[in-house]
C-alpha atoms as a printed R data frame, in Angstrom:
    type eleno elety resid chain resno      x       y       z
1   ATOM     1    CA   UNK     A     1 38.362 140.834 161.864
2   ATOM     2    CA   UNK     A     2 40.184 144.059 160.994
3   ATOM     3    CA   UNK     A     3 38.316 146.484 158.786
4   ATOM     4    CA   UNK     A     4 41.052 146.391 156.113
5   ATOM     5    CA   UNK     A     5 40.550 142.598 155.849
6   ATOM     6    CA   UNK     A     6 37.106 143.221 154.387
7   ATOM     7    CA   UNK     A     7 37.395 142.734 150.627
8   ATOM     8    CA   UNK     A     8 35.275 145.734 149.661
9   ATOM     9    CA   UNK     A     9 37.073 148.066 152.067
10  ATOM    10    CA   UNK     A    10 40.422 146.794 150.815
11  ATOM    11    CA   UNK     A    11 39.400 147.493 147.216
12  ATOM    12    CA   UNK     A    12 37.991 150.910 148.124
13  ATOM    13    CA   UNK     A    13 41.304 151.833 149.780
14  ATOM    14    CA   UNK     A    14 43.201 150.588 146.720
15  ATOM    15    CA   UNK     A    15 41.288 152.931 144.397
16  ATOM    16    CA   UNK     A    16 41.625 155.736 146.901
17  ATOM    17    CA   UNK     A    17 45.438 155.348 146.966
18  ATOM    18    CA   UNK     A    18 45.776 154.770 143.237
19  ATOM    19    CA   UNK     A    19 47.126 158.224 142.305
20  ATOM    20    CA   UNK     A    20 48.361 159.368 145.716
21  ATOM    21    CA   UNK     A    21 52.173 159.784 146.078
22  ATOM    22    CA   UNK     A    22 53.817 156.848 147.810
23  ATOM    23    CA   UNK     A    23 55.146 158.923 150.698
24  ATOM    24    CA   UNK     A    24 51.603 159.992 151.681
25  ATOM    25    CA   UNK     A    25 49.813 156.691 151.158
26  ATOM    26    CA   UNK     A    26 50.266 155.455 154.738
27  ATOM    27    CA   UNK     A    27 48.771 158.631 156.194
28  ATOM    28    CA   UNK     A    28 45.936 158.652 153.644
29  ATOM    29    CA   UNK     A    29 45.148 154.990 154.247
30  ATOM    30    CA   UNK     A    30 44.914 155.441 158.020
31  ATOM    31    CA   UNK     A    31 42.685 158.514 157.679
32  ATOM    32    CA   UNK     A    32 40.318 156.784 155.251
33  ATOM    33    CA   UNK     A    33 40.076 153.648 157.409
34  ATOM    34    CA   UNK     A    34 39.239 155.827 160.412
35  ATOM    35    CA   UNK     A    35 36.583 157.649 158.399
36  ATOM    36    CA   UNK     A    36 34.981 154.385 157.290
37  ATOM    37    CA   UNK     A    37 35.165 152.896 160.776
38  ATOM    38    CA   UNK     A    38 33.511 155.983 162.328
39  ATOM    39    CA   UNK     A    39 30.631 155.616 159.869
40  ATOM    40    CA   UNK     A    40 29.991 151.954 160.731
41  ATOM    41    CA   UNK     A    41 28.095 150.557 163.721
42  ATOM    42    CA   UNK     A    42 30.060 148.537 166.273
43  ATOM    43    CA   UNK     A    43 28.693 145.191 165.104
44  ATOM    44    CA   UNK     A    44 28.713 145.979 161.407
45  ATOM    45    CA   UNK     A    45 27.703 143.565 158.674
46  ATOM    46    CA   UNK     A    46 28.595 143.336 154.999
47  ATOM    47    CA   UNK     A    47 25.407 145.232 154.259
48  ATOM    48    CA   UNK     A    48 26.551 148.077 156.537
49  ATOM    49    CA   UNK     A    49 29.906 148.189 154.734
50  ATOM    50    CA   UNK     A    50 28.212 148.428 151.327
51  ATOM    51    CA   UNK     A    51 25.875 151.151 152.571
52  ATOM    52    CA   UNK     A    52 28.750 153.165 154.048
53  ATOM    53    CA   UNK     A    53 30.977 152.920 150.974
54  ATOM    54    CA   UNK     A    54 28.092 153.878 148.692
55  ATOM    55    CA   UNK     A    55 27.439 156.882 150.919
56  ATOM    56    CA   UNK     A    56 31.098 157.922 150.791
57  ATOM    57    CA   UNK     A    57 30.984 157.746 146.996
58  ATOM    58    CA   UNK     A    58 33.812 157.736 144.482
59  ATOM    59    CA   UNK     A    59 37.171 157.251 146.280
60  ATOM    60    CA   UNK     A    60 38.928 159.482 143.742
61  ATOM    61    CA   UNK     A    61 37.239 162.575 145.169
62  ATOM    62    CA   UNK     A    62 39.231 162.208 148.405
63  ATOM    63    CA   UNK     A    63 42.611 161.662 146.745
64  ATOM    64    CA   UNK     A    64 43.157 165.274 145.616
65  ATOM    65    CA   UNK     A    65 43.842 166.394 149.192
66  ATOM    66    CA   UNK     A    66 46.971 164.238 149.343
67  ATOM    67    CA   UNK     A    67 48.330 165.111 145.896
68  ATOM    68    CA   UNK     A    68 50.900 167.878 145.751
69  ATOM    69    CA   UNK     A    69 52.105 169.543 142.575
70  ATOM    70    CA   UNK     A    70 55.268 168.105 141.019
71  ATOM    71    CA   UNK     A    71 57.796 169.312 138.495
72  ATOM    72    CA   UNK     A    72 57.610 169.550 134.700
73  ATOM    73    CA   UNK     A    73 53.799 169.919 134.987
74  ATOM    74    CA   UNK     A    74 53.761 166.391 136.448
75  ATOM    75    CA   UNK     A    75 52.257 165.875 139.867
76  ATOM    76    CA   UNK     A    76 51.833 163.324 142.601
77  ATOM    77    CA   UNK     A    77 52.314 159.688 141.773
78  ATOM    78    CA   UNK     A    78 52.947 160.432 138.085
79  ATOM    79    CA   UNK     A    79 56.074 162.360 139.105
80  ATOM    80    CA   UNK     A    80 57.311 159.331 141.029
81  ATOM    81    CA   UNK     A    81 56.671 157.133 137.982
82  ATOM    82    CA   UNK     A    82 58.562 159.720 135.910
83  ATOM    83    CA   UNK     A    83 61.635 159.362 138.156
84  ATOM    84    CA   UNK     A    84 61.472 155.561 137.862
85  ATOM    85    CA   UNK     A    85 61.300 155.747 134.078
86  ATOM    86    CA   UNK     A    86 64.193 158.191 134.089
87  ATOM    87    CA   UNK     A    87 66.306 155.615 135.957
88  ATOM    88    CA   UNK     A    88 65.188 152.804 133.620
89  ATOM    89    CA   UNK     A    89 66.036 154.899 130.556
90  ATOM    90    CA   UNK     A    90 69.453 155.868 131.944
91  ATOM    91    CA   UNK     A    91 70.271 152.210 132.662
92  ATOM    92    CA   UNK     A    92 69.022 151.213 129.201
93  ATOM    93    CA   UNK     A    93 71.049 153.978 127.565
94  ATOM    94    CA   UNK     A    94 74.216 152.847 129.328
95  ATOM    95    CA   UNK     A    95 73.619 149.208 128.363
96  ATOM    96    CA   UNK     A    96 72.960 150.169 124.751
97  ATOM    97    CA   UNK     A    97 76.095 152.339 124.608
98  ATOM    98    CA   UNK     A    98 78.300 149.645 126.190
99  ATOM    99    CA   UNK     A    99 76.998 146.963 123.822
100 ATOM   100    CA   UNK     A   100 77.558 149.268 120.861
101 ATOM   101    CA   UNK     A   101 81.099 150.005 122.108
102 ATOM   102    CA   UNK     A   102 82.008 146.292 122.090
103 ATOM   103    CA   UNK     A   103 80.350 145.570 118.729
104 ATOM   104    CA   UNK     A   104 81.006 148.725 116.676
105 ATOM   105    CA   UNK     A   105 83.966 150.447 118.340
106 ATOM   106    CA   UNK     A   106 85.447 151.881 115.135
107 ATOM   107    CA   UNK     A   107 82.143 153.478 114.118
108 ATOM   108    CA   UNK     A   108 81.882 155.152 117.515
109 ATOM   109    CA   UNK     A   109 85.324 156.750 117.172
110 ATOM   110    CA   UNK     A   110 84.539 157.905 113.658
111 ATOM   111    CA   UNK     A   111 81.533 159.952 114.779
112 ATOM   112    CA   UNK     A   112 82.710 161.142 118.180
113 ATOM   113    CA   UNK     A   113 81.723 160.050 121.662
114 ATOM   114    CA   UNK     A   114 80.401 163.513 122.565
115 ATOM   115    CA   UNK     A   115 77.903 163.523 119.694
116 ATOM   116    CA   UNK     A   116 76.653 160.056 120.575
117 ATOM   117    CA   UNK     A   117 76.330 160.727 124.317
118 ATOM   118    CA   UNK     A   118 74.583 164.055 123.677
119 ATOM   119    CA   UNK     A   119 72.021 162.359 121.427
120 ATOM   120    CA   UNK     A   120 71.327 159.674 124.036
121 ATOM   121    CA   UNK     A   121 70.932 162.239 126.842
122 ATOM   122    CA   UNK     A   122 68.501 164.313 124.771
123 ATOM   123    CA   UNK     A   123 66.496 161.175 123.972
124 ATOM   124    CA   UNK     A   124 66.414 160.160 127.655
125 ATOM   125    CA   UNK     A   125 65.115 163.598 128.656
126 ATOM   126    CA   UNK     A   126 62.379 163.675 126.004
127 ATOM   127    CA   UNK     A   127 61.362 160.045 126.529
128 ATOM   128    CA   UNK     A   128 61.040 160.504 130.288
129 ATOM   129    CA   UNK     A   129 59.254 163.871 130.364
130 ATOM   130    CA   UNK     A   130 56.829 163.741 127.430
131 ATOM   131    CA   UNK     A   131 55.214 160.309 128.112
132 ATOM   132    CA   UNK     A   132 54.860 161.217 131.798
133 ATOM   133    CA   UNK     A   133 53.185 164.491 130.885
134 ATOM   134    CA   UNK     A   134 50.743 162.654 128.609
135 ATOM   135    CA   UNK     A   135 50.052 160.135 131.408
136 ATOM   136    CA   UNK     A   136 49.344 163.022 133.780
137 ATOM   137    CA   UNK     A   137 46.804 164.564 131.429
138 ATOM   138    CA   UNK     A   138 45.108 161.187 130.845
139 ATOM   139    CA   UNK     A   139 45.000 160.588 134.608
140 ATOM   140    CA   UNK     A   140 43.340 163.963 135.202
141 ATOM   141    CA   UNK     A   141 40.802 163.276 132.457
142 ATOM   142    CA   UNK     A   142 39.955 159.830 133.838
143 ATOM   143    CA   UNK     A   143 39.485 161.154 137.367
144 ATOM   144    CA   UNK     A   144 37.311 164.009 136.105
145 ATOM   145    CA   UNK     A   145 35.188 161.603 134.054
146 ATOM   146    CA   UNK     A   146 34.793 159.246 136.994
147 ATOM   147    CA   UNK     A   147 33.701 162.090 139.280
148 ATOM   148    CA   UNK     A   148 31.123 163.391 136.813
149 ATOM   149    CA   UNK     A   149 29.591 159.973 136.104
150 ATOM   150    CA   UNK     A   150 27.523 157.706 138.299
151 ATOM   151    CA   UNK     A   151 29.596 155.665 140.700
152 ATOM   152    CA   UNK     A   152 28.592 152.289 142.019
153 ATOM   153    CA   UNK     A   153 30.279 149.962 144.454
154 ATOM   154    CA   UNK     A   154 30.343 147.222 141.797
155 ATOM   155    CA   UNK     A   155 33.222 149.142 140.146
156 ATOM   156    CA   UNK     A   156 35.431 148.022 143.025
157 ATOM   157    CA   UNK     A   157 35.388 144.484 141.678
158 ATOM   158    CA   UNK     A   158 37.887 145.276 138.927
159 ATOM   159    CA   UNK     A   159 41.267 143.586 139.277
160 ATOM   160    CA   UNK     A   160 43.803 145.517 141.332
161 ATOM   161    CA   UNK     A   161 46.997 143.641 140.515
162 ATOM   162    CA   UNK     A   162 49.951 145.792 139.535
163 ATOM   163    CA   UNK     A   163 50.842 145.294 135.887
164 ATOM   164    CA   UNK     A   164 54.494 146.317 135.994
165 ATOM   165    CA   UNK     A   165 56.432 143.503 137.681
166 ATOM   166    CA   UNK     A   166 60.021 142.233 137.518
167 ATOM   167    CA   UNK     A   167 59.700 140.338 134.223
168 ATOM   168    CA   UNK     A   168 58.101 143.355 132.537
169 ATOM   169    CA   UNK     A   169 60.871 145.677 133.770
170 ATOM   170    CA   UNK     A   170 63.507 143.301 132.332
171 ATOM   171    CA   UNK     A   171 61.691 143.336 128.974
172 ATOM   172    CA   UNK     A   172 61.463 147.138 129.098
173 ATOM   173    CA   UNK     A   173 65.198 147.549 129.753
174 ATOM   174    CA   UNK     A   174 66.077 145.050 127.012
175 ATOM   175    CA   UNK     A   175 63.738 146.777 124.560
176 ATOM   176    CA   UNK     A   176 64.939 150.297 125.377
177 ATOM   177    CA   UNK     A   177 68.638 149.378 125.327
178 ATOM   178    CA   UNK     A   178 68.239 147.922 121.826
179 ATOM   179    CA   UNK     A   179 66.451 151.090 120.674
180 ATOM   180    CA   UNK     A   180 69.305 153.193 122.077
181 ATOM   181    CA   UNK     A   181 71.827 150.937 120.375
182 ATOM   182    CA   UNK     A   182 69.929 151.234 117.100
183 ATOM   183    CA   UNK     A   183 69.858 155.015 117.506
184 ATOM   184    CA   UNK     A   184 73.647 155.127 117.938
185 ATOM   185    CA   UNK     A   185 74.078 152.781 114.967
186 ATOM   186    CA   UNK     A   186 72.125 155.163 112.734
187 ATOM   187    CA   UNK     A   187 73.990 158.230 114.022
188 ATOM   188    CA   UNK     A   188 77.398 156.637 113.482
189 ATOM   189    CA   UNK     A   189 76.328 155.518 110.025
190 ATOM   190    CA   UNK     A   190 76.155 159.211 109.113
191 ATOM   191    CA   UNK     A   191 72.401 159.079 108.612
192 ATOM   192    CA   UNK     A   192 70.955 162.581 108.767
193 ATOM   193    CA   UNK     A   193 68.810 162.864 111.900
194 ATOM   194    CA   UNK     A   194 66.128 164.629 109.869
195 ATOM   195    CA   UNK     A   195 65.609 161.652 107.556
196 ATOM   196    CA   UNK     A   196 62.270 159.879 107.658
197 ATOM   197    CA   UNK     A   197 63.810 156.543 108.641
198 ATOM   198    CA   UNK     A   198 65.594 157.860 111.737
199 ATOM   199    CA   UNK     A   199 62.615 159.977 112.771
200 ATOM   200    CA   UNK     A   200 60.194 157.084 112.396
201 ATOM   201    CA   UNK     A   201 62.354 154.699 114.445
202 ATOM   202    CA   UNK     A   202 62.619 157.281 117.233
203 ATOM   203    CA   UNK     A   203 58.850 157.721 117.039
204 ATOM   204    CA   UNK     A   204 58.460 153.956 117.535
205 ATOM   205    CA   UNK     A   205 60.827 154.248 120.505
206 ATOM   206    CA   UNK     A   206 58.634 157.003 121.956
207 ATOM   207    CA   UNK     A   207 55.474 154.913 121.503
208 ATOM   208    CA   UNK     A   208 57.085 151.957 123.271
209 ATOM   209    CA   UNK     A   209 58.022 154.128 126.259
210 ATOM   210    CA   UNK     A   210 54.589 155.771 126.281
211 ATOM   211    CA   UNK     A   211 52.704 152.465 126.421
212 ATOM   212    CA   UNK     A   212 54.796 151.302 129.401
213 ATOM   213    CA   UNK     A   213 54.366 154.632 131.167
214 ATOM   214    CA   UNK     A   214 50.594 154.520 130.715
215 ATOM   215    CA   UNK     A   215 50.535 150.946 131.966
216 ATOM   216    CA   UNK     A   216 52.402 151.817 135.147
217 ATOM   217    CA   UNK     A   217 50.227 154.894 135.681
218 ATOM   218    CA   UNK     A   218 47.061 152.847 135.211
219 ATOM   219    CA   UNK     A   219 48.266 150.490 137.939
220 ATOM   220    CA   UNK     A   220 45.783 147.653 137.502
221 ATOM   221    CA   UNK     A   221 45.897 144.418 135.582
222 ATOM   222    CA   UNK     A   222 43.101 144.960 133.099
223 ATOM   223    CA   UNK     A   223 42.096 148.185 131.346
224 ATOM   224    CA   UNK     A   224 41.680 149.730 127.919
225 ATOM   225    CA   UNK     A   225 45.387 150.599 127.969
226 ATOM   226    CA   UNK     A   226 46.121 147.005 126.996
227 ATOM   227    CA   UNK     A   227 44.507 147.576 123.580
228 ATOM   228    CA   UNK     A   228 46.844 150.517 122.986
229 ATOM   229    CA   UNK     A   229 49.685 148.156 123.875
230 ATOM   230    CA   UNK     A   230 48.524 145.649 121.285
231 ATOM   231    CA   UNK     A   231 48.423 148.370 118.623
232 ATOM   232    CA   UNK     A   232 51.897 149.748 119.452
233 ATOM   233    CA   UNK     A   233 53.491 146.288 119.697
234 ATOM   234    CA   UNK     A   234 52.023 145.156 116.384
235 ATOM   235    CA   UNK     A   235 52.915 148.488 114.728
236 ATOM   236    CA   UNK     A   236 56.517 148.163 115.971
237 ATOM   237    CA   UNK     A   237 56.886 144.588 114.733
238 ATOM   238    CA   UNK     A   238 55.386 145.287 111.294
239 ATOM   239    CA   UNK     A   239 57.224 148.598 110.824
240 ATOM   240    CA   UNK     A   240 60.657 147.204 111.695
241 ATOM   241    CA   UNK     A   241 60.036 144.168 109.492
242 ATOM   242    CA   UNK     A   242 59.296 146.446 106.514
243 ATOM   243    CA   UNK     A   243 62.216 148.774 107.279
244 ATOM   244    CA   UNK     A   244 64.720 145.903 107.416
245 ATOM   245    CA   UNK     A   245 63.441 144.627 104.094
246 ATOM   246    CA   UNK     A   246 63.818 147.906 102.193
247 ATOM   247    CA   UNK     A   247 65.749 150.573 104.116
248 ATOM   248    CA   UNK     A   248 68.078 149.330 106.870
249 ATOM   249    CA   UNK     A   249 70.066 146.157 107.612
250 ATOM   250    CA   UNK     A   250 68.406 143.395 109.607
251 ATOM   251    CA   UNK     A   251 70.509 143.987 112.721
252 ATOM   252    CA   UNK     A   252 70.363 141.921 115.903
253 ATOM   253    CA   UNK     A   253 69.114 145.045 117.740
254 ATOM   254    CA   UNK     A   254 66.044 145.109 115.522
255 ATOM   255    CA   UNK     A   255 65.516 141.369 115.907
256 ATOM   256    CA   UNK     A   256 65.656 141.804 119.691
257 ATOM   257    CA   UNK     A   257 63.148 144.681 119.619
258 ATOM   258    CA   UNK     A   258 60.774 142.571 117.524
259 ATOM   259    CA   UNK     A   259 61.258 139.675 119.956
260 ATOM   260    CA   UNK     A   260 60.485 141.798 123.044
261 ATOM   261    CA   UNK     A   261 57.333 143.183 121.434
262 ATOM   262    CA   UNK     A   262 56.142 139.713 120.447
263 ATOM   263    CA   UNK     A   263 56.782 138.499 124.005
264 ATOM   264    CA   UNK     A   264 54.808 141.462 125.340
265 ATOM   265    CA   UNK     A   265 51.899 140.627 123.032
266 ATOM   266    CA   UNK     A   266 51.846 137.030 124.266
267 ATOM   267    CA   UNK     A   267 52.033 138.124 127.912
268 ATOM   268    CA   UNK     A   268 49.156 140.554 127.434
269 ATOM   269    CA   UNK     A   269 46.990 137.956 125.679
270 ATOM   270    CA   UNK     A   270 47.494 135.580 128.601
271 ATOM   271    CA   UNK     A   271 46.927 138.214 131.287
272 ATOM   272    CA   UNK     A   272 43.910 139.714 129.518
273 ATOM   273    CA   UNK     A   273 42.229 136.322 129.235
274 ATOM   274    CA   UNK     A   274 42.971 135.573 132.881
275 ATOM   275    CA   UNK     A   275 41.711 138.939 134.101
276 ATOM   276    CA   UNK     A   276 38.508 138.638 132.072
277 ATOM   277    CA   UNK     A   277 37.798 135.316 133.768
278 ATOM   278    CA   UNK     A   278 38.525 136.854 137.177
279 ATOM   279    CA   UNK     A   279 36.256 139.834 136.471
280 ATOM   280    CA   UNK     A   280 33.378 137.572 135.462
281 ATOM   281    CA   UNK     A   281 33.894 135.548 138.621
282 ATOM   282    CA   UNK     A   282 33.957 138.687 140.792
283 ATOM   283    CA   UNK     A   283 30.782 140.048 139.197
284 ATOM   284    CA   UNK     A   284 29.043 136.711 139.634
285 ATOM   285    CA   UNK     A   285 30.016 136.644 143.295
286 ATOM   286    CA   UNK     A   286 28.857 140.250 143.667
287 ATOM   287    CA   UNK     A   287 25.407 139.388 142.269
288 ATOM   288    CA   UNK     A   288 25.171 136.372 144.548
289 ATOM   289    CA   UNK     A   289 26.031 138.537 147.566
290 ATOM   290    CA   UNK     A   290 23.304 141.004 146.616
291 ATOM   291    CA   UNK     A   291 20.727 138.221 146.341
292 ATOM   292    CA   UNK     A   292 21.744 136.896 149.769
293 ATOM   293    CA   UNK     A   293 21.339 140.329 151.313
294 ATOM   294    CA   UNK     A   294 17.846 140.680 149.839
295 ATOM   295    CA   UNK     A   295 16.897 137.295 151.261
């Protein structure tokens, strides 16, 4: 059996690669596997693997060697996530602008295409850079905390499934495009961009991008980030419901944003429940393996 086929080694490598840039992951993976293999006897057992990984310690401490500084005070894998979000936001902005063009063409001409496009480009820049910068600082804090606290091999039994998949990306693009469309609607309605309503809606937009950025940066299926998602989704739904009742029309863009956030809440409830069951199962199996080794 190959060393990477061992479940614990596979999980250790996963955590080791978690914040390493994609273009260096292959090299880092090979080096770490060689290091583990050199520390094991020829006829190693599961007990030898556990002993070796415990001796190596926290996998995060080895990742810094492969992380190079990035741009905009964003480094390593966070910079790559930043570029992905930039593409998603550009696509969403184009979709939102095209949909607005077909639904509210006269309003667009009344304000000016240049003004609208400039506002969208500024929003794309801010919404791609600022959430990524926050994710970078949170990542650094988490790694520092993990390195200064006791590490145990049982931590490897957390789920390692990637949260951001195809269905989530579709929901993100739909959600963002409706926010962009709503932004253009408010600009073409001659609403002053300093008004509380416009500012608050853009703040909700920022929070929605931030939660998705943090989720992709976290890169595993169950973490405390999900509770921040719940808060932001519920805040978005309640806030837009109140705004449409007292301040702005109940537009289909707002209905779509509410729908995407409700869908996200339901998806997270399902995935959280599933991951909690899997974590309990993994911990139970881990305890059983320890008892077998003692016997």
